[in-house]
C-alpha positions as CSV (number, residue, x, y, z in Angstrom):
1,M,133.3,25.5,69.6
2,S,135.8,28.1,71.4
3,V,137.7,31.0,69.0
4,Q,140.5,28.5,70.0
5,T,139.4,25.2,68.6
6,W,137.9,27.5,65.5
7,L,141.3,28.9,64.7
8,R,142.9,25.4,65.2
9,H,140.8,23.5,63.0
10,A,140.5,26.3,60.1
11,R,144.4,26.3,60.1
12,R,144.8,22.9,59.4
13,S,142.4,23.0,56.5
14,L,144.4,25.9,55.3
15,L,147.9,24.3,55.9
16,A,146.3,21.0,53.9
17,T,146.0,22.9,50.7
18,G,149.3,24.2,50.9
19,T,148.6,28.0,52.2
20,T,148.8,29.6,55.4
21,A,146.5,32.2,57.2
22,V,148.4,33.4,59.8
23,L,148.1,36.9,59.4
24,T,144.9,36.8,58.3
25,L,143.7,34.7,61.0
26,A,145.4,37.3,63.3
27,L,143.0,40.1,62.1
28,L,140.2,38.0,63.3
29,V,140.9,36.9,66.4
30,G,142.9,39.6,68.0
31,T,144.6,38.2,71.2
32,E,144.7,34.9,70.0
33,A,146.8,35.9,67.4
34,T,149.5,37.3,69.3
35,S,150.2,34.0,71.0
36,Q,150.0,32.2,67.7
37,A,152.7,34.4,66.0
38,A,154.7,34.1,68.9
39,S,154.9,30.4,69.2
40,Q,155.4,29.9,65.2
41,R,157.0,26.4,64.8
42,P,158.7,24.7,62.0
43,C,155.9,23.7,60.0
44,D,154.2,27.1,60.4
45,L,157.4,28.7,58.6
46,Y,157.2,25.8,56.0
47,A,154.1,26.4,54.9
48,S,154.2,30.6,55.0
49,G,157.1,30.0,52.5
50,G,154.5,27.7,50.0
51,T,156.2,24.4,50.9
52,P,153.8,22.7,53.8
53,C,154.5,19.9,55.9
54,V,153.2,16.6,54.8
55,A,155.2,14.7,57.4
56,A,156.2,15.9,60.6
57,H,157.9,13.9,63.4
58,S,159.2,14.3,67.1
59,T,159.7,13.2,70.6
60,T,160.5,16.4,71.9
61,R,158.0,19.1,70.8
62,A,155.2,20.5,68.7
63,L,156.4,21.2,65.0
64,Y,152.9,23.3,64.6
65,G,152.3,26.2,66.8
66,A,148.7,25.1,67.6
67,Y,149.7,21.3,67.4
68,E,148.2,19.6,71.1
69,G,147.8,16.0,70.1
70,S,150.2,13.2,70.7
71,L,153.9,13.3,69.9
72,Y,154.6,9.5,70.6
73,Q,153.4,6.3,71.9
74,V,155.3,4.0,74.3
75,R,154.5,0.5,75.5
76,R,155.6,-0.8,78.5
77,A,156.9,-4.1,79.1
78,S,155.4,-5.3,82.5
79,D,151.7,-5.7,80.8
80,S,152.1,-4.5,77.3
81,A,150.0,-1.5,78.1
82,T,150.3,1.8,75.8
83,K,150.0,5.2,76.4
84,N,150.0,8.6,74.2
85,I,152.7,11.1,75.0
86,G,151.3,14.2,74.3
87,V,152.4,18.2,74.5
88,L,152.3,19.8,77.9
89,S,150.4,22.7,76.1
90,A,149.7,23.4,72.4
91,G,152.7,24.0,70.3
92,G,155.0,23.1,73.3
93,Y,157.1,20.5,74.9
94,A,156.8,16.7,75.4
95,D,155.2,15.6,78.6
96,A,158.1,13.3,79.7
97,A,156.9,13.2,83.2
98,A,153.6,11.2,81.7
99,Q,156.4,8.6,80.5
100,D,158.3,8.7,83.1
101,G,155.2,7.9,85.5
102,F,153.9,5.3,83.5
103,C,157.1,3.3,82.7
104,A,158.5,3.4,86.5
105,G,159.4,0.0,87.6
106,T,159.6,-1.6,84.3
107,T,160.7,-0.8,80.6
108,C,159.1,1.0,77.8
109,V,159.8,1.0,74.0
110,I,158.4,3.5,71.3
111,T,155.9,2.3,69.2
112,V,154.6,5.1,67.1
113,I,155.8,8.1,65.8
114,Y,152.9,10.5,65.2
115,D,152.6,12.7,62.1
116,Q,151.6,16.2,63.4
117,S,150.8,17.1,59.8
118,G,147.1,15.8,59.7
119,R,148.0,13.5,56.8
120,G,148.4,10.2,58.9
121,N,151.9,9.5,57.9
122,S,152.7,8.2,61.2
123,L,155.3,5.9,61.9
124,T,155.5,2.3,63.1
125,Q,157.9,-0.9,63.5
126,A,159.3,-1.4,60.4
127,P,158.6,-4.8,58.5
128,A,160.9,-6.9,56.8
129,G,162.4,-6.0,53.5
130,G,164.9,-7.2,51.1
131,A,167.7,-6.8,52.9
132,A,166.8,-8.0,56.1
133,P,164.0,-10.0,58.2
134,G,161.7,-8.0,60.4
135,P,159.6,-7.0,62.2
136,D,162.3,-4.8,63.3
137,N,163.4,-4.0,67.1
138,L,161.3,-0.7,68.8
139,A,163.7,1.9,70.3
140,P,164.1,1.9,74.2
141,A,162.0,5.0,75.2
142,T,164.4,6.4,77.6
143,A,167.7,5.7,76.0
144,A,168.2,9.0,74.5
145,P,167.1,11.9,77.4
146,I,167.8,15.5,76.6
147,T,166.1,18.8,77.8
148,V,164.0,20.8,75.2
149,A,163.6,24.7,76.2
150,G,164.7,23.4,79.6
151,H,162.0,20.6,79.5
152,R,162.9,16.7,80.3
153,A,162.1,15.1,77.0
154,Y,163.5,11.6,75.0
155,G,164.5,11.2,71.5
156,V,164.2,8.1,69.3
157,Y,167.1,6.0,70.0
158,V,168.7,3.8,67.1
159,A,170.8,0.8,67.8
160,A,171.2,-1.3,64.4
161,G,168.5,-3.7,64.2
162,T,165.9,-1.0,65.2
163,G,163.8,0.7,62.3
164,Y,160.3,2.6,62.0
165,R,158.3,3.1,58.5
166,N,155.3,3.6,56.8
167,N,154.4,2.6,53.1
168,R,151.1,3.6,52.9
169,T,151.5,7.6,52.9
170,N,149.3,10.2,51.7
171,G,150.9,13.6,50.4
172,I,154.7,12.4,50.2
173,A,156.5,13.2,47.0
174,T,156.7,10.5,44.1
175,G,158.4,10.4,40.7
176,D,160.2,13.6,40.3
177,Q,158.0,15.8,42.6
178,P,159.7,18.6,44.7
179,E,160.3,17.8,48.1
180,G,162.7,18.7,51.2
181,M,163.2,17.6,54.5
182,Y,165.3,18.2,57.5
183,A,166.2,16.1,60.8
184,V,167.5,16.9,64.3
185,L,169.8,14.3,65.2
186,D,172.6,13.4,67.5
187,G,176.0,14.1,65.9
188,T,178.0,12.0,68.4
189,H,175.7,8.9,67.8
190,F,176.3,7.0,64.3
191,G,177.2,4.1,62.7
192,G,179.0,2.8,59.5
193,G,176.5,0.3,58.3
194,C,173.5,1.0,55.9
195,C,171.7,3.0,56.6
196,F,170.4,5.5,59.3
197,D,168.3,7.4,57.0
198,Y,165.1,9.6,57.6
199,G,162.8,10.5,54.1
200,N,161.6,8.9,51.1
201,A,162.0,5.3,50.3
202,E,160.4,2.4,48.4
203,T,156.6,1.3,49.2
204,N,157.4,-2.2,49.1
205,S,160.3,-2.1,51.5
206,L,162.4,-3.3,48.6
207,D,165.5,-2.2,46.5
208,T,163.6,-0.9,43.3
209,G,166.4,1.0,41.5
210,N,168.5,4.1,41.2
211,G,166.6,7.0,42.3
212,H,163.5,5.6,44.2
213,M,164.6,6.8,47.3
214,E,165.6,10.5,48.6
215,A,166.5,10.6,52.5
216,I,168.8,11.8,54.7
217,Y,171.6,9.7,55.6
218,F,174.0,10.6,58.4
219,G,177.0,8.2,59.3
220,D,180.4,7.4,58.2
221,S,179.7,4.8,55.8
222,T,182.2,4.9,52.7
223,I,180.8,2.3,50.4
224,W,179.0,4.6,48.1
225,G,180.3,7.7,49.1
226,S,182.3,10.1,51.5
227,G,183.3,13.8,52.1
228,T,186.2,15.3,54.0
229,G,187.9,13.5,57.3
230,S,186.9,10.2,58.6
231,G,183.1,10.9,59.0
232,P,180.3,11.2,60.1
233,W,178.7,12.8,57.1
234,V,175.3,14.3,56.1
235,M,174.6,12.7,52.6
236,A,171.8,11.5,50.6
237,D,170.3,7.9,50.1
238,L,168.9,8.0,46.6
239,E,168.9,4.5,46.4
240,N,171.9,2.3,45.1
241,G,174.3,5.2,46.2
242,L,174.8,7.6,49.4
243,F,175.6,10.8,47.8
244,S,177.8,13.4,49.5
245,G,177.9,15.6,46.4
246,P,177.5,15.9,42.5
247,N,179.3,12.7,42.0
248,A,179.2,9.3,43.1
249,G,182.2,8.7,45.7
250,Y,184.0,11.3,47.2
251,N,183.3,14.7,47.5
252,A,185.3,17.3,48.9
253,N,182.8,20.0,49.8
254,D,181.1,17.6,52.2
255,P,182.6,17.6,55.5
256,S,183.1,15.7,58.6
257,V,180.5,17.0,61.3
258,S,179.9,15.9,64.9
259,H,177.8,18.6,66.8
260,R,176.1,17.2,69.4
261,F,172.7,18.3,67.9
262,L,173.0,18.4,64.4
263,T,170.5,19.8,62.0
264,A,170.5,17.8,58.5
265,I,168.9,18.7,55.2
266,V,168.1,17.0,52.1
267,K,165.7,18.6,49.5
268,G,165.0,17.7,46.1
269,A,163.5,18.8,42.6
270,P,163.5,18.1,38.6
271,N,167.5,17.8,38.0
272,L,168.2,19.9,41.5
273,W,168.9,18.9,44.8
274,A,171.2,20.2,48.1
275,I,172.8,18.9,51.4
276,K,172.9,21.2,54.2
277,A,173.8,20.8,58.0
278,A,174.3,23.2,61.1
279,N,175.1,22.8,64.6
280,A,171.4,22.7,66.3
281,Q,172.5,24.6,69.0
282,S,173.6,27.8,67.4
283,G,174.7,29.5,64.3
284,G,173.2,29.1,60.6
285,L,172.9,26.3,57.9
286,S,175.8,25.4,55.5
287,T,175.3,24.4,52.1
288,Y,177.3,21.6,51.3
289,Y,176.2,21.0,47.8
290,S,173.5,22.4,45.7
291,G,172.9,21.6,41.9
292,A,172.4,19.2,38.9
293,R,171.6,15.5,40.2
294,P,174.2,13.0,39.7
295,N,175.4,12.2,36.6
296,V,174.6,8.7,36.7
297,Q,171.7,6.6,34.9
298,G,168.7,6.6,37.0
299,Y,168.6,9.9,38.9
300,N,167.6,12.2,36.5
301,P,164.6,11.9,36.5
302,M,163.9,10.6,39.9
303,H,161.6,7.8,40.5
304,K,160.6,8.2,44.5
305,E,157.8,6.2,45.9
306,G,156.5,8.1,48.9
307,A,156.9,5.6,51.5
308,I,158.8,7.5,55.2
309,I,161.7,5.9,56.9
310,L,163.4,6.3,60.0
311,G,166.8,4.5,61.1
312,I,166.8,2.1,58.1
313,G,167.6,2.0,54.2
314,G,164.8,1.7,51.8
315,D,165.0,-2.3,51.9
316,N,165.3,-2.5,55.4
317,S,168.7,-2.5,55.5
318,K,169.3,-1.9,59.5
319,S,172.9,-2.1,60.3
320,S,173.8,1.3,61.4
321,S,172.8,3.7,64.5
322,G,171.7,7.2,65.2
323,T,169.5,9.0,67.5
324,F,166.7,11.4,66.1
325,Y,164.7,14.1,67.6
326,E,162.7,15.9,65.0
327,G,162.2,15.9,61.2
328,V,159.6,17.2,58.7
329,M,159.0,16.3,54.8
330,T,157.4,18.8,52.9
331,S,155.5,19.1,49.6
332,G,157.8,21.5,47.4
333,Y,161.1,22.7,47.5
334,P,161.9,24.9,50.3
335,T,163.6,28.3,49.7
336,D,166.7,29.0,51.3
337,A,165.3,31.6,53.5
338,T,162.3,29.1,54.8
339,E,164.7,26.8,55.6
340,N,167.0,29.6,57.5
341,A,164.1,30.8,59.4
342,V,163.6,26.6,60.3
343,Q,167.2,26.3,61.3
344,A,166.7,29.6,63.5
345,N,163.7,28.1,65.0
346,I,165.4,25.2,65.8
347,T,168.5,26.8,67.7
348,A,166.0,28.9,69.6
349,A,164.3,25.4,71.0
350,G,167.3,25.0,73.3
351,Y,168.4,21.5,72.6
352,Q,170.7,20.3,75.6
353,A,172.2,17.4,76.6
354,P,171.0,15.8,80.1
355,P,172.9,16.5,82.9
356,L,174.7,13.5,84.2
357,A,176.6,14.4,87.0
358,S,176.7,11.8,89.7
359,S,178.8,11.9,92.6
360,A,179.7,8.4,92.3
361,L,181.7,9.6,89.2
362,T,183.1,12.3,90.3
363,P,186.8,12.6,89.7
364,G,188.8,11.3,93.0
365,A,186.0,8.8,93.9
366,R,186.0,5.1,94.2
367,V,183.1,3.2,92.2
368,S,182.1,0.0,91.1
369,L,180.1,-0.6,87.8
370,K,177.5,-3.3,88.0
371,A,175.9,-4.8,85.0
372,T,172.3,-4.3,84.0
373,T,171.6,-7.5,81.4
374,T,169.2,-9.6,83.1
375,C,172.0,-12.7,82.9
376,C,174.4,-10.9,84.7
377,N,172.9,-8.2,87.1
378,A,175.0,-9.5,90.2
379,D,178.2,-8.9,88.1
380,Y,180.8,-6.0,88.2
381,L,183.5,-5.0,85.8
382,R,186.9,-6.1,86.8
383,H,190.4,-6.6,85.9
384,Q,191.9,-10.0,86.0
385,A,195.3,-11.1,86.8
386,D,196.4,-11.1,83.3
387,G,195.3,-7.8,82.8
388,T,192.2,-8.4,80.8
389,V,188.9,-7.3,82.0
390,A,185.6,-8.9,82.4
391,I,182.4,-9.0,84.9
392,S,182.0,-11.3,87.3
393,P,179.7,-11.7,90.9
394,I,181.4,-10.0,93.7
395,T,179.5,-10.2,96.9
396,A,180.5,-9.4,100.5
397,A,182.1,-13.0,101.0
398,S,184.2,-12.5,97.5
399,A,187.9,-12.0,98.6
400,N,189.7,-8.9,99.3
401,A,191.7,-9.1,96.0
402,D,188.2,-9.6,93.8
403,K,186.9,-6.9,95.8
404,S,189.9,-4.5,94.7
405,D,190.1,-5.7,91.3
406,A,186.4,-4.5,91.0
407,T,187.0,-0.9,92.1
408,W,187.9,1.7,90.3
409,I,189.3,5.4,91.0
410,V,187.7,7.9,89.0
411,R,190.1,10.6,87.3
412,P,189.5,13.2,84.5
413,G,190.0,11.7,80.8
414,L,193.6,11.4,79.9
415,A,192.5,12.6,76.4
416,D,189.8,15.1,77.5
417,S,188.9,16.2,81.1
418,A,185.4,16.7,80.1
419,C,185.7,12.5,80.0
420,L,186.8,10.2,82.4
421,S,189.3,7.4,82.8
422,F,189.3,4.5,85.5
423,E,192.4,3.8,87.2
424,S,192.2,0.5,89.3
425,A,192.0,0.3,92.9
426,G,193.6,-2.6,93.3
427,A,196.4,-1.7,91.2
428,P,197.4,1.9,91.1
429,G,198.8,3.1,88.2
430,Q,196.8,0.8,85.9
431,Y,194.1,2.2,83.7
432,L,191.4,0.6,81.8
433,R,192.1,0.9,78.6
434,H,190.9,-1.1,75.1
435,A,193.6,-2.6,72.9
436,G,192.2,-4.2,69.3
437,F,188.6,-3.4,70.8
438,Q,189.1,-5.4,73.7
439,L,189.5,-3.9,77.4
440,R,192.4,-4.7,79.8
441,T,194.4,-2.8,82.2
442,A,198.0,-1.2,81.4
443,S,200.5,1.6,83.0
444,S,200.0,4.4,81.0
445,D,202.9,5.3,78.6
446,A,201.5,9.0,78.6
447,T,201.5,8.8,74.7
448,A,198.4,10.2,72.9
449,L,197.3,6.7,71.7
450,F,197.1,5.6,75.3
451,N,195.8,8.5,76.6
452,R,192.6,8.2,74.1
453,D,192.3,4.4,74.6
454,A,191.7,5.1,78.3
455,T,189.2,8.0,77.8
456,F,185.6,7.4,78.0
457,C,182.6,10.1,77.8
458,L,179.9,9.6,80.3
459,R,176.4,9.4,78.3
460,A,172.8,8.2,79.6
461,G,172.3,4.4,79.4
462,H,171.4,2.9,76.3
463,S,169.2,0.5,78.2
464,G,167.3,3.5,80.1
465,Q,169.4,2.2,83.1
466,G,172.2,4.0,84.7
467,Y,175.3,4.8,82.3
468,S,176.9,4.0,78.9
469,F,180.6,5.1,78.3
470,Q,181.5,5.7,74.8
471,S,185.0,5.7,73.7
472,V,186.5,9.4,73.0
473,N,188.7,8.3,69.9
474,Y,185.8,5.4,68.3
475,P,182.8,7.5,69.1
476,N,180.1,4.9,67.9
477,R,181.9,2.3,70.3
478,F,181.0,1.8,73.7
479,I,182.0,-0.2,77.0
480,R,180.3,-3.7,76.6
481,H,180.5,-6.8,78.6
482,Y,180.1,-10.0,75.8
483,A,180.2,-13.4,76.7
484,Y,181.4,-12.2,80.4
485,T,184.7,-10.3,78.7
486,G,184.8,-6.7,78.5
487,Y,185.2,-5.0,75.1
488,L,184.9,-1.7,73.3
489,A,181.8,-2.9,71.0
490,G,179.6,-1.1,68.0
491,D,175.9,-1.8,67.9
492,G,176.0,-4.5,65.2
493,V,178.6,-3.0,63.1
494,G,182.4,-3.3,63.5
495,G,182.7,-7.1,62.3
496,N,183.3,-8.8,65.7
497,T,181.5,-11.1,67.6
498,W,180.8,-8.8,70.4
499,D,179.6,-6.1,68.0
500,S,176.4,-8.1,67.9
501,D,173.4,-6.1,68.2
502,A,171.7,-8.6,70.7
503,L,171.0,-7.1,74.0
504,W,173.7,-4.3,72.7
505,S,171.6,-1.7,74.7
506,E,171.8,-3.9,78.0
507,D,175.6,-5.3,77.7
508,T,176.4,-1.4,77.3
509,S,174.4,0.3,80.4
510,W,176.0,0.4,83.9
511,L,175.3,1.1,87.1
512,T,177.2,2.9,89.7
513,A,177.5,0.7,92.8
514,Q,179.2,1.7,96.0
515,P,183.0,0.4,95.9
516,W,184.1,-2.8,97.2
517,S,187.2,-1.7,98.6
C-alpha cells in the first residue's frame, strides 16, 4: 500500500486505543507529516488530549485530518436512488457539487449521517419512541445551505417531526463514564418544544428515568429550565430535565445566545459536568457552568445508556427544531485546553451564511411571491380587500386589481435594514405585517412594534426552493400559507393550527417572480 494509505490505517488503529501518534508518525514519513500537521481537525485535537472521538458527524467537512470517506447519504424523490456525499480531498470539505448534480430536477433528503470515527456510530432515521410515533421525517438535503472555507455545503435542517438516531452504538459512554460532546448549530433556528438535542440517550427510545441521558439541548423551552433573557439557551438534557446550571429551573449564569453559527458544548464525569458555548465564527468559549451534578435524585451517579440522537429527545419527543452542521462525542472528559483548541479549529473553518442576494429582492424592486407547495404552485401571496393576506391563482387574464394586490415593493427592513419589508404595490403605504400571527396589510404607525412586525429576514428556502422569510421579532416563525391564508408560523410548535409541521418546509418556501403589476 502507499505511504499515505499506510499512514491512514496506522493512525486509525492507534486512535481506536485512545492514543495519538501524530508526532511519532511525523518522524517516520517526513513530508506527509507536514501536511498532516497542517490539516488537524477536531478529532485529531481530542485524540491529542487523550479523549478521542467515539462518534464524529458532519455534513460540511471532515473531522479528522486524514478522513476521506463519506460524510452523509442523500436519497432523491424521483427514483429513490441514493448517493454518498464525500469530501473534496482527505481532511477537506463536503463535495456539495456531487449532491447538486445528483438532486438536480428533483428533491433529496438526508438518509444517513456517517460516523467518521470508524466505530460505525452513524445516524439514520429515528424510529418510534415513547413520546411520539415514527419513523421520523428526514431532513431536506438543501434546506440549510452555507459555505465553509469558501466551499458550498449543506447542514441538517431539522423541522419538528424530523429526527436521527442510533440505538446500537460502539464506545459511547454508559453509566457514569466520562464523556464530552460539541455541536456547531444555527443559533437563529430553534424552537420551544422538546427537544432539539445532540448526544447520549436511551437505547430503547423510551424515557427510562432521571440521568439516563446526557445531550446538548438548544432552544427556548422553559418547561424544565432556563437562563437569562428570553432564550434560546444551550442546556443539558439529562432526561426529565433540561438543566441550565446546578439547579432545576432558572440559572442566571446561562445567557441567551443567538450567534448565526453557534458552538455548544456539554461534558460530564462522575459528579461533574459543564456547559460552554461560543460564536463559531470568532472568539473563544465561555463557560456557563462547571461543577457538581444537579442535587436531584437520579443524576448522581448518572445512568447513561449510550444511544446517539440528533434533533429529538431520548423518548423520540420531536416537537422542536434546529440546524446541525457538525458534532462529536468523546471517550473521557476533555480538558479546557483541548476544547479551546477545538473552538479555534471551528472558527478557522470559516463558516459563513450563503449569499442570498437577488435582484428581485433589492430594495425598490417590485416582486411577486409564488407558493412552492404542490397544491398551490400557481398561487401568489396577495392581500385582500379587508387587509388579510392569502394566496390565490394569478394569471395574465386576472383583473388588474388582483395583479396589483399580488405585487410587493421591496423596502429595507423597517426594524433592521439588513432585512426586508414589503409595501403593497396596490395600496401604497400599506405594509405586510403580522398581528396575532396572522398576516395582513396596514399603514405604518412608525412604532417600534409595527416596524418589527413588518420586518422579515431573508433565508434560504426551507424546502430547498427559493427563499423563506423569517420574522425579526419571532425568529422561529416564518411567513407561511396554510389553508390558503397567510400566517407567521412555527414548525410544529406554537399551539396554533397553522403551526402544523405537515408541509411546513414547502409552505414557508417562496419563489420570486416577475411582478404582476
